[in-house]
DRENTORDREN-482451 format. One line per field, with one value per residue: residue number from 1; residue in three letters; x, y, z of N, C-alpha, C, O in turn. Coordinates in Angstrom, 1 decimal. Example, Ala and Ser with C-alpha at 12.3 -4.5 7.8 and 13.67 -1.06 7.14 Angstrom:
residues 2
resi: 1; 2
resn: ALA; SER
n_X: 13.2; 12.8
n_Y: -5.7; -2.2
n_Z: 7.8; 7.1
ca_X: 12.3; 13.7
ca_Y: -4.5; -1.1
ca_Z: 7.8; 7.1
c_X: 13.2; 12.9
c_Y: -3.3; 0.0
c_Z: 7.8; 7.9
o_X: 14.2; 13.4
o_Y: -3.3; 1.1
o_Z: 8.5; 8.0
This chain:
residues 56
resi: 1; 2; 3; 4; 5; 6; 7; 8; 9; 10; 11; 12; 13; 14; 15; 16; 17; 18; 19; 20; 21; 22; 23; 24; 25; 26; 27; 28; 29; 30; 31; 32; 33; 34; 35; 36; 37; 38; 39; 40; 41; 42; 43; 44; 45; 46; 47; 48; 49; 50; 51; 52; 53; 54; 55; 56
resn: MET; CYS; GLY; ALA; SER; ASP; ILE; ALA; THR; LYS; PRO; VAL; ALA; SER; ASP; ARG; MET; LYS; ALA; GLU; LEU; PRO; TYR; SER; GLU; ARG; VAL; THR; LEU; LYS; SER; GLY; GLY; HIS; MET; ALA; LEU; MET; GLU; GLN; ASN; GLN; GLN; PHE; ALA; GLU; ALA; VAL; SER; THR; PHE; CYS; ALA; GLY; CYS; SER
n_X: 166.2; 165.1; 162.9; 163.8; 161.8; 159.7; 156.7; 155.1; 156.5; 158.9; 162.3; 163.8; 162.8; 164.0; 166.6; 166.3; 165.7; 168.1; 169.8; 168.9; 169.3; 171.9; 173.5; 172.8; 172.3; 171.8; 170.1; 169.3; 167.0; 167.2; 165.3; 163.0; 159.8; 157.3; 156.9; 159.4; 160.7; 159.4; 159.3; 162.0; 163.2; 165.6; 167.7; 167.1; 167.5; 170.2; 171.3; 170.4; 171.8; 174.5; 174.6; 174.0; 176.3; 178.3; 177.7; 178.6
n_Y: -9.4; -9.6; -9.8; -9.3; -8.6; -7.8; -6.3; -5.4; -4.8; -2.9; -3.2; -0.9; -0.3; -2.2; -1.2; 1.0; -0.3; -1.7; 0.4; 1.4; -0.7; -1.8; -4.3; -5.5; -7.1; -6.7; -8.8; -9.7; -11.6; -12.7; -13.8; -13.5; -12.6; -11.0; -13.1; -14.3; -16.0; -18.4; -18.8; -19.0; -20.8; -22.3; -20.5; -18.6; -20.1; -20.6; -18.0; -17.2; -19.1; -18.4; -15.8; -16.3; -17.9; -16.0; -14.6; -15.9
n_Z: -21.0; -24.1; -27.0; -30.3; -32.1; -30.6; -30.1; -28.1; -25.7; -26.3; -27.5; -26.7; -24.2; -22.7; -22.7; -21.1; -18.7; -18.2; -17.9; -15.4; -13.6; -11.8; -12.0; -14.2; -17.5; -21.0; -23.2; -26.4; -28.0; -31.1; -33.0; -31.7; -30.4; -28.4; -26.7; -26.3; -24.5; -24.7; -27.4; -28.2; -26.5; -26.0; -26.5; -24.6; -22.2; -22.4; -22.3; -19.7; -18.1; -18.7; -17.7; -14.9; -14.3; -14.4; -12.1; -9.9
ca_X: 166.0; 164.0; 162.8; 164.1; 160.6; 158.6; 155.9; 154.4; 157.6; 159.9; 163.7; 164.2; 162.4; 165.1; 167.7; 166.0; 165.8; 169.5; 170.4; 168.5; 169.6; 173.4; 174.2; 172.0; 172.8; 170.7; 170.3; 168.3; 166.8; 167.0; 164.1; 161.9; 158.8; 156.9; 157.0; 160.7; 161.0; 158.8; 159.6; 163.4; 163.6; 167.0; 168.6; 166.8; 168.1; 171.7; 171.6; 170.3; 172.9; 175.7; 174.4; 174.2; 177.7; 179.0; 177.3; 179.2
ca_Y: -10.2; -9.1; -10.3; -8.3; -8.3; -7.6; -5.1; -5.0; -4.2; -2.6; -3.3; 0.3; -0.5; -3.1; -0.3; 1.8; -1.2; -1.9; 1.7; 1.6; -1.8; -1.8; -5.5; -6.2; -7.2; -6.8; -9.8; -9.7; -12.9; -12.2; -14.3; -13.6; -11.5; -10.7; -14.4; -14.9; -17.0; -19.6; -18.9; -19.3; -21.3; -22.8; -19.4; -18.0; -20.9; -20.4; -16.7; -17.2; -19.9; -17.6; -14.7; -16.9; -18.3; -14.8; -14.0; -16.6
ca_Z: -22.0; -25.0; -28.3; -31.3; -32.8; -29.6; -30.4; -26.9; -24.9; -27.3; -27.0; -26.1; -22.8; -22.1; -22.6; -19.9; -17.5; -18.0; -17.3; -14.0; -12.8; -11.9; -12.4; -15.3; -18.9; -21.9; -24.2; -27.4; -28.8; -32.5; -33.6; -30.7; -30.2; -27.0; -26.0; -26.7; -23.6; -25.2; -28.8; -28.3; -25.1; -25.8; -26.5; -23.3; -21.2; -22.5; -21.8; -18.2; -17.6; -18.9; -16.7; -13.6; -14.1; -14.1; -10.8; -8.8
c_X: 164.9; 164.1; 163.0; 162.9; 159.4; 158.0; 155.2; 155.4; 158.8; 161.3; 164.2; 163.8; 163.4; 166.3; 167.5; 166.2; 167.3; 170.2; 170.1; 168.9; 171.1; 174.0; 173.5; 172.8; 171.6; 171.0; 169.1; 168.2; 166.4; 165.8; 162.9; 161.0; 158.5; 157.1; 158.3; 161.1; 160.5; 159.2; 161.1; 163.9; 165.0; 167.9; 168.4; 167.6; 169.6; 172.1; 171.5; 171.4; 174.2; 175.7; 174.7; 175.6; 178.6; 178.8; 178.1; 180.7
c_Y: -9.7; -9.8; -9.1; -7.8; -8.0; -6.2; -4.5; -4.2; -4.0; -2.7; -2.0; 0.3; -1.3; -2.2; 0.5; 0.9; -1.4; -0.7; 1.8; 0.4; -2.1; -3.1; -6.2; -6.2; -7.2; -7.9; -9.7; -11.0; -12.5; -12.6; -14.3; -12.3; -11.3; -12.0; -15.1; -16.0; -18.4; -19.9; -19.4; -19.8; -21.7; -21.6; -18.6; -18.8; -20.7; -19.0; -16.6; -17.9; -19.1; -16.5; -15.3; -17.4; -17.2; -14.2; -14.7; -16.4
c_Z: -22.9; -26.3; -29.3; -32.0; -31.9; -29.9; -29.1; -25.9; -25.8; -26.7; -26.3; -24.6; -22.0; -21.8; -21.3; -18.6; -17.2; -17.4; -15.8; -13.1; -12.9; -12.3; -13.5; -16.6; -19.8; -23.0; -25.1; -28.1; -30.2; -33.2; -32.7; -30.7; -28.7; -26.1; -26.3; -25.8; -24.1; -26.6; -29.0; -27.0; -25.0; -25.7; -25.1; -22.2; -21.2; -21.9; -20.3; -17.6; -17.6; -17.8; -15.3; -13.3; -13.8; -12.8; -9.7; -8.6
o_X: 163.8; 165.1; 162.5; 162.8; 158.3; 158.6; 154.7; 155.1; 159.6; 161.5; 165.0; 164.6; 163.7; 167.1; 168.4; 166.8; 167.7; 171.0; 170.9; 168.9; 171.6; 175.1; 173.7; 173.8; 170.5; 172.1; 167.9; 169.2; 165.3; 165.2; 161.9; 161.4; 159.4; 157.3; 158.4; 161.8; 161.2; 159.3; 161.3; 164.9; 165.6; 168.8; 169.3; 168.3; 170.2; 173.1; 172.3; 172.0; 175.0; 176.7; 175.5; 176.1; 179.5; 179.5; 178.1; 181.3
o_Y: -9.4; -10.3; -8.1; -6.6; -8.0; -5.2; -3.4; -3.2; -5.0; -2.4; -2.1; 0.9; -1.0; -2.4; 0.7; 1.4; -1.4; -0.8; 2.4; 0.6; -2.5; -3.0; -7.4; -5.5; -7.7; -7.9; -9.7; -11.5; -12.0; -11.8; -15.0; -11.2; -11.4; -11.9; -16.3; -17.0; -19.4; -21.0; -20.2; -19.3; -21.6; -21.6; -18.1; -18.2; -20.6; -18.9; -16.0; -17.5; -19.1; -16.3; -14.7; -17.2; -17.3; -13.3; -14.1; -16.9
o_Z: -22.4; -26.7; -29.1; -32.4; -32.3; -29.9; -29.1; -25.4; -26.0; -25.5; -25.4; -23.8; -20.9; -20.9; -20.6; -17.6; -16.1; -16.5; -15.1; -11.9; -13.9; -13.0; -13.7; -16.8; -19.4; -23.6; -24.6; -28.7; -30.4; -33.9; -33.0; -31.1; -27.9; -24.9; -26.5; -26.2; -24.0; -27.0; -29.9; -26.4; -23.9; -24.8; -24.5; -21.4; -20.1; -21.2; -19.6; -16.6; -16.7; -17.1; -14.6; -12.2; -13.1; -12.4; -8.6; -7.8
């Protein structure tokens, strides 16, 4: 999960993590920065719920 406007942990870092973690997905919160979890908490919660539903 990354914010599209994150300047501390650039979205390219999320690409690397996805490549290294076999069951991962990359989700970009379009209006989010480094604190996308707090800035876009509803989008974050929806993405986590969707991911978890796919795991069962």
